[in-house]
Wavefront OBJ file of the C-alpha trace (Angstrom):
o trace
v -14.612 33.496 3.743
v -14.858 30.953 0.909
v -11.699 29.177 2.074
v -13.120 29.014 5.598
v -16.279 27.274 4.370
v -14.327 24.857 2.203
v -12.105 23.920 5.175
v -15.142 23.448 7.445
v -15.587 19.853 8.752
v -18.949 19.743 6.926
v -16.998 20.269 3.674
v -19.108 23.030 2.147
v -18.869 23.407 -1.611
v -20.176 26.131 -3.887
v -23.276 24.910 -5.729
v -24.348 27.880 -7.891
v -22.722 30.769 -9.660
v -22.696 34.021 -7.644
v -25.588 36.279 -8.611
v -27.245 39.563 -7.770
v -30.521 39.483 -5.824
v -32.955 42.403 -5.851
v -35.967 42.891 -3.565
v -38.761 45.385 -3.087
v -40.492 44.840 0.259
v -44.181 45.597 0.685
v -45.871 46.836 3.839
v -48.872 48.840 4.983
v -48.623 52.657 5.166
v -48.202 52.220 8.932
v -45.508 49.516 8.513
v -47.570 46.792 10.178
v -45.279 43.968 9.006
v -42.245 45.781 10.371
v -43.900 46.466 13.730
v -45.208 42.890 14.058
v -41.639 41.687 13.672
v -40.350 44.104 16.311
v -42.841 42.934 18.949
v -42.385 39.282 17.957
v -45.959 38.429 17.024
v -46.279 34.676 16.587
v -48.490 35.131 13.506
v -46.857 37.478 11.025
v -45.843 37.666 7.393
v -43.473 39.423 5.020
v -44.124 40.198 1.348
v -41.564 41.119 -1.290
v -41.029 41.264 -5.017
v -37.784 39.499 -5.947
v -35.795 39.206 -9.145
v -32.272 38.224 -10.131
v -29.552 39.756 -12.275
v -27.855 43.084 -12.692
v -29.882 46.216 -12.146
v -31.596 47.700 -15.194
v -34.424 49.983 -16.232
v -36.785 47.030 -16.721
v -37.361 44.337 -14.108
v -37.587 40.977 -15.889
v -39.235 37.808 -14.521
v -39.972 39.086 -11.003
v -41.890 37.027 -8.464
v -44.052 37.906 -5.476
v -42.918 36.009 -2.379
v -44.977 35.871 0.807
v -43.312 34.385 3.886
v -45.961 33.390 6.424
v -45.056 32.510 10.011
v -47.585 30.947 12.378
v -46.005 30.021 15.685
v -43.020 27.763 15.004
v -44.242 26.885 11.522
v -43.342 28.840 8.421
v -44.280 28.584 4.764
v -43.692 30.530 1.578
v -46.022 31.279 -1.335
v -44.518 32.400 -4.662
v -46.332 33.947 -7.642
v -45.088 35.168 -11.017
v -45.421 38.918 -11.573
v -45.427 40.923 -14.807
v -42.290 42.862 -15.779
v -42.207 46.516 -14.736
v -40.121 49.676 -15.152
v -37.932 51.223 -12.436
v -37.134 54.603 -13.987
v -40.459 56.339 -13.327
v -43.143 55.993 -10.673
v -42.142 52.622 -9.212
v -45.100 52.566 -6.837
v -47.569 52.878 -9.706
v -45.645 50.373 -11.844
v -45.702 47.750 -9.100
v -49.383 48.354 -8.445
v -50.167 47.580 -12.092
v -47.884 44.511 -12.097
v -49.541 43.053 -8.985
v -53.166 43.506 -10.070
v -53.478 40.229 -12.047
v -51.796 38.270 -9.246
v -54.174 39.593 -6.592
v -57.164 39.015 -8.848
v -56.294 35.380 -9.525
v -54.820 34.168 -6.224
v -56.760 34.262 -2.924
v -53.577 33.873 -0.850
v -51.932 36.846 -2.555
v -55.138 38.857 -2.202
v -55.387 38.051 1.501
v -51.864 39.099 2.407
v -50.871 41.715 -0.170
v -54.016 43.768 -0.846
v -53.493 47.126 0.848
v -49.700 46.866 0.906
v -47.394 49.222 -0.954
v -43.637 49.317 -1.701
v -41.745 50.251 1.465
v -38.018 49.731 0.840
v -35.715 48.066 -1.696
v -32.388 46.286 -1.492
v -29.865 44.717 -3.837
v -26.849 42.531 -3.032
v -24.539 39.804 -4.290
v -24.904 36.205 -3.068
v -22.886 32.983 -3.153
v -24.351 29.554 -2.355
v -22.750 26.608 -0.550
v -23.954 23.152 0.537
v -22.486 20.653 3.022
v -21.205 17.349 1.662
v -24.149 15.467 3.208
v -26.655 17.938 1.728
v -28.271 18.762 5.073
v -26.976 22.322 5.439
v -26.840 25.265 3.069
v -24.940 28.497 3.567
v -25.473 31.757 1.725
v -22.949 34.589 1.781
v -24.255 38.085 0.961
v -22.177 41.226 0.429
v -22.430 44.742 -1.012
v -25.926 45.078 0.471
v -27.479 48.362 -0.706
v -30.788 49.787 0.559
v -32.989 52.467 -0.975
v -36.173 54.239 -0.006
v -38.924 54.197 -2.623
v -40.232 57.449 -4.040
v -42.615 58.456 -6.800
v -40.237 61.273 -7.748
v -36.949 59.397 -8.314
v -35.778 56.237 -10.092
v -35.181 53.259 -7.835
v -31.709 53.311 -6.257
v -31.040 56.872 -7.407
v -29.675 57.217 -3.858
v -28.705 54.288 -1.683
v -27.248 53.254 1.670
v -24.576 50.551 1.705
v -24.429 48.252 4.712
v -20.906 47.326 5.707
v -19.844 43.740 6.264
v -20.907 40.310 5.040
v -24.050 38.367 5.984
v -23.718 34.590 6.385
v -26.893 32.547 6.771
v -27.061 28.839 7.640
v -30.214 27.112 6.394
v -31.519 23.636 7.235
v -34.652 21.617 7.921
v -35.978 21.554 11.492
v -35.071 17.879 11.987
v -31.392 18.862 11.821
v -31.591 21.321 14.729
v -29.350 19.195 16.944
v -26.528 19.170 14.402
v -26.830 22.873 13.617
v -24.886 23.931 16.716
v -21.954 21.835 15.546
v -22.054 23.527 12.152
v -22.241 27.087 13.486
v -19.793 26.378 16.303
v -17.062 25.849 13.723
v -17.581 29.350 12.297
v -15.673 32.169 14.061
v -18.575 34.609 14.007
v -21.168 35.890 16.435
v -24.690 34.633 15.690
v -27.386 37.312 15.571
v -30.873 37.661 14.181
v -30.797 39.472 10.879
v -33.592 40.752 8.658
v -32.716 42.741 5.576
v -36.222 44.191 5.556
v -35.883 45.432 9.135
v -32.406 46.777 8.418
v -33.636 48.585 5.322
v -36.485 50.323 7.131
v -34.134 51.419 9.902
v -31.388 52.596 7.529
v -33.380 54.584 4.980
v -36.945 55.033 6.258
v -36.533 55.824 9.959
l 1 2 3 4 5 6 7 8 9 10 11 12 13 14 15 16 17 18 19 20 21 22 23 24 25 26 27 28 29 30 31 32 33 34 35 36 37 38 39 40 41 42 43 44 45 46 47 48 49 50 51 52 53 54 55 56 57 58 59 60 61 62 63 64 65 66 67 68 69 70 71 72 73 74 75 76 77 78 79 80 81 82 83 84 85 86 87 88 89 90 91 92 93 94 95 96 97 98 99 100 101 102 103 104 105 106 107 108 109 110 111 112 113 114 115 116 117 118 119 120 121 122 123 124 125 126 127 128 129 130 131 132 133 134 135 136 137 138 139 140 141 142 143 144 145 146 147 148 149 150 151 152 153 154 155 156 157 158 159 160 161 162 163 164 165 166 167 168 169 170 171 172 173 174 175 176 177 178 179 180 181 182 183 184 185 186 187 188 189 190 191 192 193 194 195 196 197 198 199 200 201 202 203 204
């Protein structure tokens, strides 16, 4: 995989050290965010708590990320969140950690109030950038999903998704060149959402 990217005509090079990414996705009790994505609502959003590094009992330096999509336009809001513990009642821990954020930020309050932890994932990621800087590629592997329970530590049981996920990222003005980039990769292009996959793997 890495050799393939380095031999690509766009001359991708690794730009960061590989690292572990961890997410806890938030949704309503009725999974409104999940269902909005299924039906393709033009106005929808996704909220998650993200942090980096190997898994441990204490989550350090997490952030709340809200991805908001309105038609063809998308934006992301990011807020710092207090550290929390993953060995006990994760739902309660996250509720306490989010309270100051919701109190102080109208955007967070608007989108996250009423949501609760729905599913978690953890995976390894490598980062690459084309020589002209217009295109970025991330490579994810060892993607594990876990349901969230008040009775068990996070990731006490998990589901591992087989395969590798490659994502090509770029600004909208480079749409025309994107086909050339992806056309040089010997893989089938599909829509992929780790949140959707997680719900279907461990919460269905």
